[in-house]
N, C-alpha and C positions, 0 to 999 in steps of 0.2 A: 441515455448514457450507458456505457458498457463498463462493468466493473468486475474484476476478478480479485477478490479479497482473500488472501491466503494466510495461513498460519506460519508456514515454513518455506514458502516459495514454490516453484514449479517442479516439485519433487515426485510427482506421480504422472503416469501417462494421460490420465483423464484431464489433468490440468493443462498439459501441453496441447491436448486436443481442443480444449476450450479456447486457447489462444489462437490456434489455427482457424477455427470457425468464426472467430470474431474479427479477423483481419482480412479485408477484401483481397489485397495483393501483398503477401508477405515479402516478396522480392523487392518491392519499392518502399516498404514501410521502414521508417526510421524509428528506432526505440531509444528513448532518453532514459538512462538509468540514473536515478537520483540517489546519491549515497552521502552518508555523513562525512566521508573522507576516504581518500585513497591511501592506504597504509599497507605495509608488508603483510599485516594480518588480514586485511580485507581483499587483497589481490586474488587469492584462490577463490573466495566467495564470488567476486565480480566475474571471474573467469567462468565459474559454474553457471552464473546467470546467463552469460553470453552463449555458453554451450547449450543451455536449455532453450533459449530463444532460437538458436540455430536449428534445433530439432523441430521447431514450429515454422521453419523457413525464413526466419528473420535474421539477417546477418549485418544489416546496417545499424550499428549501435553506437551510442555516444555516452560518455560518463559526464554527469552533471554533479559537480562536487560542492556540497554544502559548506565545506570548511573554508573554501577560498573563492567560491563563486564561478570557478572555471566551467566552461562548457554550456553556459546558459542558452546560447543561441540554438542548441538542439531542441529546446522546448518550443521554439516558434513554429516548427513544422512537423513535430513528432506525431506519428500515428499510433504510438504506444508509449505510455509513461509508466515507468516501473519505479516505485518508491520503496526503498529498502527499509529494513528495521533499524532499531537503535532506541534511544531514549525519545519517546514521543514528544515530550515537552520541548526538548532541545531541537528536535527536527522542525517542529512547527515554528519555533522562534527564528531559526535560521532561514526557513522558507520566507517568512515575513520580512526579515532583514534584507534579503536579496530581491524582494518584490516578486517572488515566484508563485505565490498562492494564486493570484489573479491569472497569471500565464497558464498555470496548470488547469485551473477551472475553465478557462476559455477553450483550451485544446480538447478537454474531455467533453465539454458541452458541444463542441464541433464534431465529435464522433471518435476521437482517439480512445483506444482501450486503456483503462487505468488498471494497473496491477499493483497491489499492495502486499507487502510482507510484514506481518506482525504490526509494528508501529505504523507502517504504511497503510495497513488495512484499517486501523483505528482512525487514522486521519481522514478517511473518506466520509465519515459520519458528520453530522451537524455539530457535534461536540466530542472532545477527546477526554471527557471526564472519566471515562472507563479506564484510561491509561494508568491512573494513579490509584486504582482501587485494588484492594485485596492483598494477600500475602506476597504475591509475585508482581505487583504493580510497579511502574516506574516511579522513581523519586523525582519530584518537581524541584530539582536543585536550583533552578533559575527563578523560582517563585513566579512562574508565568501565571497571569491572572485571566487573560482572555483565552478561553479554551475552545473557541469556535474552530471547527474543522473545515474541510472543503465543502461539506454540505451536499455531497453527491447522492446520498441515500438517507432514508429515515431509520435505518437499522444500525445497530452497533455490533461489531464483531469482537468477540472475546477470544483471542488467539491462545495457542498453547494449552488448550483445555485438557484436563485429565480428571478422572472421577473424584479425586481428593479436593477438587476446586468447585464441585457441584453446589455446595452450600453458598459459596461466595457468589457464583453466578446468579443463584436464586435471590440472594440478598440485594445485589445490585439491580436486578430486574424489577424488584419491588419498589425501588427508589426512583425509577425513571418512567416516563410515559411513552417510550418507544421500544420496539422489539430488540432483544439482545440475543444474538446467535453465537453459541459457543462452538468453536471448531478446534479439533486436535491437530497436531502436526501431521501434514499429509492431506489435510482437508482445505477446502476453500468455499466461499460463498460467491456464486456467479450471479450477478444482478444485471438485468436488462430492463431499463425503464422502471416500472413499479413492481416487477416480478423478480423473484430470486429463488435460487435452489442451492442446496449444499452438495458439493462434489467431493 
């Protein structure tokens, strides 16, 4: 499986380059962009994602809207699945409600590139327990009990890292039995099979 787990999206040339080398034919690749909703506030962000994907040669994009379920058909043949940020607990609950967890898992296991941003990166792990941890963690406002993520990787990505959060990363790392990789905005973890590197 191919994963590009970012803190703040494809905002560096190295991350665009990683997308390019992970897609066999960008011209024929469909990208499904999974978002919490299409609102006036989100439109510039979604346009930026489409521009960044276009830099990688991918112009066939579709919006998959978690708030109303629109666009789900794009998941069936997507060569790239891009899961945006937001509240990790709410995103996971909505994915389950629409029955999209299994669809996304199937596509990624079949070779589609998975790109996560912040919450989208946390979701790639076997558990999203990291999402609610620390001073800047998400609030589990919906009291979600099953924290099982996609299970694409045995690592957990701690996004939006800054030196003031180092003690929190260490504390969480000591509580779990899997690797925790902290990445700052502008960084990403690129995982291919059992290997991974920080870009």
